[in-house]
C-alpha positions in Angstrom: 65.8 -7.0 36.6 64.3 -8.6 39.7 61.1 -7.1 40.7 60.6 -6.3 44.4 57.6 -7.8 46.3 56.1 -4.4 47.1 56.0 -3.5 43.4 53.5 -6.1 42.5 49.9 -5.0 41.8 47.1 -7.4 42.3 43.9 -7.8 40.3 40.6 -8.0 42.3 39.9 -11.5 43.6 36.6 -11.5 41.7 38.6 -11.6 38.5 41.0 -14.5 39.3 40.4 -18.1 38.2 38.1 -20.5 40.1 41.2 -22.5 41.0 42.9 -19.5 42.6 39.7 -18.6 44.5 39.8 -22.1 46.0 43.4 -21.6 47.0 42.7 -18.2 48.6 39.7 -19.7 50.5 42.1 -22.4 51.9 44.6 -19.8 53.0 41.9 -17.9 54.8 40.5 -20.9 56.6 44.0 -21.9 57.9 44.8 -18.3 59.0 41.4 -18.0 60.8 41.9 -21.3 62.5 45.4 -20.2 63.7 44.0 -16.8 64.9 40.7 -17.8 66.5 41.4 -15.9 69.7 42.1 -12.7 67.8 38.8 -13.0 65.9 36.9 -13.4 69.2 38.5 -10.5 70.9 39.0 -8.0 68.0 37.3 -9.2 64.8 37.9 -5.8 63.0 41.7 -6.0 63.5 41.6 -9.7 62.7 39.9 -9.2 59.4 42.3 -6.4 58.4 45.3 -8.6 59.3 43.8 -11.5 57.4 43.5 -9.4 54.2 47.1 -8.2 54.6 48.2 -11.8 54.9 46.3 -12.9 51.8 47.7 -9.9 49.8 51.2 -10.9 50.9 50.7 -14.5 49.9 49.4 -13.6 46.5 52.3 -11.3 45.8 54.8 -14.0 46.9 53.2 -16.4 44.4 53.5 -13.9 41.6 57.1 -13.0 42.5 58.1 -16.7 42.6 56.8 -17.3 39.1 58.7 -14.2 37.7 61.8 -15.0 39.7 61.9 -18.6 38.4 61.7 -17.3 34.8 64.5 -14.9 35.5 66.6 -17.6 37.1 66.1 -19.9 34.1 67.1 -17.2 31.7 70.3 -16.5 33.7 71.1 -20.2 33.9 70.6 -20.7 30.1 73.0 -17.8 29.4 75.5 -18.9 32.0 75.1 -15.7 34.0 73.9 -17.0 37.4 76.6 -15.0 39.0 74.8 -11.8 37.9 71.4 -12.9 39.4 70.1 -10.4 42.0 70.1 -11.5 45.6 66.4 -10.4 45.7 65.5 -13.3 43.5 63.9 -16.1 45.5 66.1 -18.7 43.8 69.5 -17.0 44.3 71.8 -19.4 46.1 71.8 -17.4 49.3 68.1 -18.1 49.5 68.3 -21.8 48.6 71.1 -24.3 48.5 73.4 -23.9 51.5 72.2 -20.3 51.8 70.9 -18.2 54.7 67.4 -19.6 54.4 68.5 -22.7 56.3 67.5 -25.4 53.8 69.8 -28.4 53.5 69.2 -28.5 49.7 66.6 -26.9 47.5 65.5 -27.5 43.9 62.6 -26.1 41.9 60.6 -28.2 39.5 58.2 -26.6 36.9 54.7 -28.0 37.7 52.2 -27.5 34.9 53.7 -24.2 33.9 53.1 -22.7 37.4 56.8 -22.6 38.3 55.9 -23.8 41.8 58.9 -24.1 44.1 59.4 -27.4 45.9 61.7 -27.4 48.9 63.7 -30.6 48.7 65.8 -31.8 51.7 68.0 -35.0 51.4 68.2 -36.6 54.9 71.1 -39.1 54.9 70.7 -41.7 57.7 73.0 -44.6 58.5 72.3 -47.2 55.7 69.5 -45.3 54.1 68.7 -41.9 52.4 65.3 -40.3 52.8 64.2 -37.3 50.7 61.8 -34.8 52.1 59.9 -32.5 49.8 57.6 -29.6 50.9 54.9 -29.0 48.3 53.3 -25.5 47.9 49.8 -25.2 49.2 48.3 -24.6 45.8 49.5 -28.0 44.6 48.1 -29.7 47.6 44.7 -28.0 47.2 44.6 -29.1 43.5 45.5 -32.7 44.4 43.0 -32.9 47.2 40.3 -31.4 45.0 41.1 -34.0 42.3 40.8 -36.8 44.9 37.5 -35.5 46.1 36.0 -35.0 42.7 37.5 -37.8 40.7 39.4 -40.5 42.7 36.8 -41.0 45.5 33.7 -41.0 43.2 35.4 -43.4 40.8 36.1 -45.7 43.8 38.6 -48.0 42.1 39.7 -50.3 44.9 43.5 -50.7 45.2 43.5 -52.7 48.5 44.1 -56.1 46.9 47.7 -55.2 46.2 48.3 -53.6 49.7 48.6 -54.8 53.3 46.9 -51.9 54.9 44.1 -52.6 57.4 42.0 -49.7 56.2 38.5 -50.9 56.9 37.2 -49.5 60.1 34.5 -47.2 58.6 32.6 -47.0 55.3 34.9 -44.1 54.3 38.1 -46.2 55.0 39.5 -46.9 51.5 42.7 -47.5 49.5 42.0 -46.2 46.0 43.8 -46.3 42.7 45.2 -42.9 41.5 45.7 -43.5 37.7 49.1 -42.3 36.4 48.0 -42.9 32.8 44.8 -41.6 31.1 44.3 -39.0 33.9 45.6 -35.5 33.3 46.4 -34.7 36.9 47.8 -38.2 37.5 50.1 -37.9 34.5 51.2 -34.5 35.6 52.0 -35.6 39.1 53.7 -38.8 37.9 56.0 -36.5 35.9 56.8 -34.6 39.1 57.6 -37.8 41.0 59.8 -39.1 38.2 61.8 -35.8 38.3 62.2 -36.1 42.1 63.3 -39.8 41.7 65.9 -38.7 39.2 67.2 -36.1 41.6 67.2 -38.7 44.5 69.4 -41.0 42.5 71.6 -38.2 41.4 72.0 -37.0 45.0 72.8 -40.5 46.4 74.7 -42.2 43.6 75.8 -39.3 41.5 74.4 -41.2 38.5 71.7 -40.6 35.8 68.6 -42.8 35.4 65.2 -43.1 33.8 62.5 -43.4 36.5 59.0 -44.6 35.6 56.0 -44.7 37.9 54.6 -48.2 38.4 51.5 -47.4 40.4 49.9 -44.6 42.5 47.2 -44.8 45.1 45.5 -42.9 48.0 44.9 -44.1 51.5 41.9 -42.7 53.4 42.3 -43.7 57.1 39.9 -43.1 60.0 39.9 -43.9 63.7 41.5 -47.4 64.3 42.8 -47.9 60.7 46.5 -48.9 60.5 49.2 -50.3 58.2 51.3 -53.2 59.4 55.1 -53.3 58.9 55.9 -54.0 55.2 58.0 -53.0 52.2 57.2 -52.3 48.6 58.2 -53.9 45.3 58.8 -52.3 41.9 59.0 -53.7 38.4 62.7 -52.9 38.2 65.3 -54.3 40.6 66.0 -50.7 41.8 63.0 -48.8 43.0 61.8 -45.9 45.1 58.5 -45.4 47.1 57.0 -42.2 48.4 54.3 -41.0 50.8 52.6 -37.6 50.5 50.6 -36.4 53.5 47.4 -34.8 52.1 45.2 -34.4 55.2 46.2 -34.8 58.8 43.7 -34.7 61.7 44.2 -32.0 64.3 44.9 -34.5 67.1 47.9 -35.9 65.2 49.2 -32.4 64.3 49.4 -31.5 68.0 51.6 -34.4 69.0 55.3 -33.8 69.6 58.1 -34.8 67.3 59.9 -37.9 68.6 63.1 -36.9 66.8 63.3 -33.8 69.0 62.1 -35.3 72.3 61.2 -38.9 72.6 59.6 -39.8 75.9 59.1 -43.4 75.0 55.9 -45.5 74.4 55.2 -46.4 78.0 51.8 -46.0 79.7 49.8 -45.9 76.4 51.1 -42.4 75.8 49.8 -42.1 72.2 53.0 -40.2 71.4 53.1 -41.5 67.8 49.4 -42.1 66.9 49.0 -41.7 63.2 52.8 -41.4 62.6 54.7 -43.3 59.9 57.3 -45.6 61.3 60.5 -46.4 59.3 63.0 -49.1 60.3 66.2 -50.3 58.5 67.8 -52.3 61.3 67.2 -53.7 64.8 68.3 -50.7 67.0 65.7 -48.3 68.4 65.6 -44.8 70.0 66.8 -46.1 73.4 69.9 -47.7 71.8 71.5 -44.3 71.3 72.1 -44.2 75.1 74.4 -47.2 74.6 76.2 -45.6 71.6 74.5 -47.8 69.1 73.2 -46.0 66.0 69.5 -45.5 65.8 68.0 -47.5 62.8 64.4 -46.4 63.0 62.5 -43.2 62.7 59.0 -41.9 63.4 57.7 -39.5 60.8 55.1 -37.0 62.0 52.6 -36.3 59.2 52.6 -32.7 57.9 50.2 -31.7 55.2 52.1 -31.0 52.0 55.2 -33.0 53.0 56.3 -35.9 50.8 59.0 -38.5 51.8 60.8 -40.6 49.3 62.8 -43.7 50.2 64.1 -47.0 48.7 61.3 -49.5 48.2 63.0 -52.1 50.4 62.7 -49.8 53.5 60.2 -51.4 55.9 57.6 -49.0 57.2 54.2 -49.0 58.9 51.5 -46.6 60.0 50.2 -46.4 63.6 46.5 -46.2 64.2 45.1 -42.9 65.6 41.9 -42.1 67.6 39.4 -39.4 67.3 37.6 -37.6 64.4 39.0 -36.7 61.0 40.6 -38.3 57.9 44.2 -39.1 57.6 44.7 -39.0 53.8 47.9 -40.0 52.1 49.1 -40.5 48.5 51.7 -43.2 47.7 53.5 -44.4 44.6 56.1 -46.9 43.5 58.7 -45.8 41.0 61.0 -48.1 39.0 64.6 -46.9 38.5 66.2 -47.8 35.2 70.0 -46.8 35.4 71.5 -45.0 32.4 75.2 -45.5 33.4 77.9 -47.9 32.4 78.2 -51.0 34.6 74.5 -51.0 35.6 72.6 -54.2 35.6 
């Protein structure tokens, strides 16, 4: 029976794992940053509200894990129609449901049953998958980059076109997908997403395999010129996960919602990822031509997956902070009759 959120009892934070303590610290920092004015005007109320927020987040995490197990059991027994609507993964809360997601799937990540929101975004001539990773996964990946990838300092720039060299911290580093526990785990997640991408676009099965993974650490003035990627197989996918986004980039508007143009050095898309699959731009829609380009605003925890042939670039940004991304190339090996 589905357990209600209010029925969960929490153990003291002092007794949770160090990993969870790191996650809770991250939650607190983000909430404090978003409520700075309240802390200045009424710190007592602010602290009380903060603890209520953390308590709610912890209960949601526990409920998601239990709800996923319950969903899996119902699915195995062919009884999804009997699943309670209070379950996070009931269809009304996910695919085509009232939650407002275009499509949602959940992938088991290292036994944590972490829910990934997956949104297929069909465009003219190209399909782009958008995935929202839970904060606990992003915290773990950033921690691994800080403690393993950066100290190891394995340069990956020789195989890339990025002009990431403006400061001593500007780097493009190899993120091993073999012989690295976190890398192997995350490569498995990417291969699962790639499998779903192909299923969603072609309706076919395949065996994806990660070719390479790397991180890009960009600072003021760094940029990535227009390029595409190659994979070992003829069919391939690439992805970008936004791991850290400087505040000045976060504050920019979304060109897909309101594009004022690039005139007068507006800086409207500083630090954005640019995708193009044709010759028509944003202005062409006024002449009834289909737009064949898109500016992606970086959002921490968001991953985009797209065909490796899709040309893309990264605009430079200005000001303090690190723009950190993770990228990978994935070969797609078809498992269906008639495939090459």
